[in-house]
N, C-alpha and C positions, 0 to 999 in steps of 0.2 A: 666510459662507452656511453655512447646516444644508445636508449633506448629502438628496438624495431618499430617501426609505421606497420601498420596495417595491410600495408602493401605486399610484406615480406609471408602473407597467408598463415598465423601464426594463428591456431585453431585453441581459443581459452574456453577452460572450464569456471564454471560461476556456482558461485552458492546462492541460493535468494534467496535474501531476506528483504522484508518489508521493515522502512524507518518510522518510527513512531515519534510523539513529543517535540512536530517541528515546529511548533509555538512559539516554542523557549530558546531556540537554537538560530544561530544568523546562519541563513546562508545566499553565495553571492556568485551570479552568474557577470561573466567578463565576457560581453557582446550586448546588441542594443537589436540583431534585425533578426526576423523573420528566426531562424532557428535558437537565437535567444529567448527569445519570445513564447512558445513551444515550452519552451525549460521555466521560466519563469512560469507560465499557467497551472505545466502537473507541479511545479514543488506550490502553491498555492491551491491550487485541489487536495494536495494531502493535507492541511493547516498548517504549511510556513507561515508565519506572521513576519517575520523579517529581513525579507528578502533586499536584496539591495545591488541593485546592478552596473556594474562601472560602464561607458560606455558616448563620446559621446556623440554619438544621435539614438532615438529611439526610435520604435514603431505608433504605428501609430495608438495601435492598441495599449502597447508597453506606456508610451503617453498617457494612456487615460489610466490607466494600473495607476500612476505616476496619478492626474490629479486625483484618484481617487482614495488619494493615501492610502494603497495596498501593497504598493512597494516603495521601498529610498530608489534615487539616482547620483550617479559621482558623475557628472556632465562632461568627464573627461577620460586617456584612455586609461589600463591598465599601467599601476606604479607598483614597485618593488615593494610589499609591508601592504598593501591593501588586504588581505589575506587573515591578518590581526585578529581574530576572536570568530572565526566563522570553525563550521561544523562541515558544508558541507559545502563543493565550490563545485563551477561546470562553468568549461574552458569554452565559447561559442562565435567567436571572433574568427571572420575571415584569414586572418596573418596568421599562420603556421608557426611565426617565430614569437606573438603575443601566447597562443594559446601556451607553445612549449616554455616560456617564459615560468605564466600560471600556473602551470603544471609542474616546473622545478619550486615552488615555493611550496605550494602545495606540499610538498611529496616532501620536503626539509622542515613543514607542519605537519608532517602527517593527519594531512585529513581524508577525508570522504573527495576523489579530484572526479569529472568526468570528463571528458575531453576530447568534445566532439568530432568526428570521422580519425578515430586513431585510440582505436580500445587497448589497443597495451600499454600505452600514457593512461589506463584509468584503474581507478579499483574500484569503480560498479561504474554500472550499466543504467542507463534510463529507457525503464520498458513502456511497449504500447500496451495501456489500460483499458477495462470494460469495468467501471468499476458500477456497485447500485449496491449505496450508500455502504454499511458496512463491507458490504462482500465486494473483495478487488483481486483480477485476474487478471495477472501478469503477463508478458509473454516478449521474449526477447531471443533477441539470433545470435546474443553474441558481438553483435556489433558489425554481424558479414554481411549484415543486406536488412538494413530499416524497415526498408517496402514491403517484405514478406510478412514481418505486425502487424504493422500499420492492414493488410489486407486481413491476417485474420483476424483481427481486431474486428473487420468491418463484416466477416463472417458471422463472428460472438454476438456481437453486441446485441439483432434481432434476437440472439436464444435466450439471454437471459436480460427479460422483462422488469418492470417495476417490481413487480415481486417479491421480489429476490430479496429488495430489500426490506419489506413491509415481513418477509416471512425472519430476516434474520434480528427484527425490532422486539416480535414476537419470543423466537427463542432466546434473549438477552434478559428480556422481562422475566422468565423463567428459571435461568440459572439461579437465584441466589436459594428458591427454593429446591433447586434441582441437586444442589450442592448439598441444600440439610437433608432430603431425604431420602437420597441415592446413595449407594456407592459401588465401585468397581465396575465390575460387567452388566449390572440395574442400570450403573446409572448409561451404559455406553452401550447399550440395547435401548431405551428410551429415548436419546440421539438419533440414533438410529432407526426407531419406529416414526419420532418426529418426520423426519427426512423422507421418509418415504410414504408419508399420508400423501392427505385429499389439499394439504393445509396448501399448497403451491397454485393448485389447482386453482382452491376456495378465492385465494390472493388474488390471481388473474383474472378471474372476472368480476372481483369486485366485491368478496363477501365476508366481510372483513369478519365481524361477526361468528357467521358461520366457524369460519377458521378461529378462531381464540377458542371458541367454544369445543373443537372437535383435538383441539394444543390440549386443552385445562384439564380434557379426557382420556385423553393418551397418559397421561401424566396422572394422575388418577389412578389408572389402572396401575401401572408400575408404580408406583407406593404405597399401595395398597399389595400390591401382591408382595415387596420388597417385604412388608410387613408382617405381611406372615410366614413367608420365612424365615424370620428374625423370631419371632414365637416360639415354632417350632424346634428351632434350635436352643432355645431358654429351658431348659429341666425344673419339673415341676418343683413346687416343697415337697410335698408328698412324697413323692417318687426320692429326692435327694435325701429322704430321713431315713429311708429301708435300709 
């Protein structure tokens, strides 16, 4: 039995994940139009380095990406067997029959497959994304209304500026020390204190050095507190001899 289409009005629950390590995986996009272009761009933004586009024609932007050696191109239509070695597949042609053939092969090979405009024939969705360095905010409507995802992204983009990327750079630089010197609740409380501090406001104002000093002061405070608690838990030698 053929799978139902999105027009059947099925609500699909999803489990949000973020794929990593795409620089070492082959990603295939079948189609060379505007929709396929957006999918390719989202893969490249996510770090994919082995993007293969299968299509007789390409948009100007896709042609520019090919010229820059950012993508590979097979200048023809999809053929059975094209998905060999793929990790992620996106079917984005304007021919439903071709998309269905791509989906069928992807299912047989148990690949990650997104079929444009047909949520039921997908095992993952491509969300609208706000990206600020390591901060990724994904918005997904389960394939029901992509325009709503776009509008929500447009509302969120001004709210989250470049200071969030800088903040996460600083947090990442502290992780090793935090892991060595704090544990359990102290570690959790530190991260909340860092996040709730004035650091983001300082970074937004371009005061990077002040923000770094404050981050180090907060960490030092929590490390000293944790050290004091550990010392209180250690019995004195004289006490243990009584």
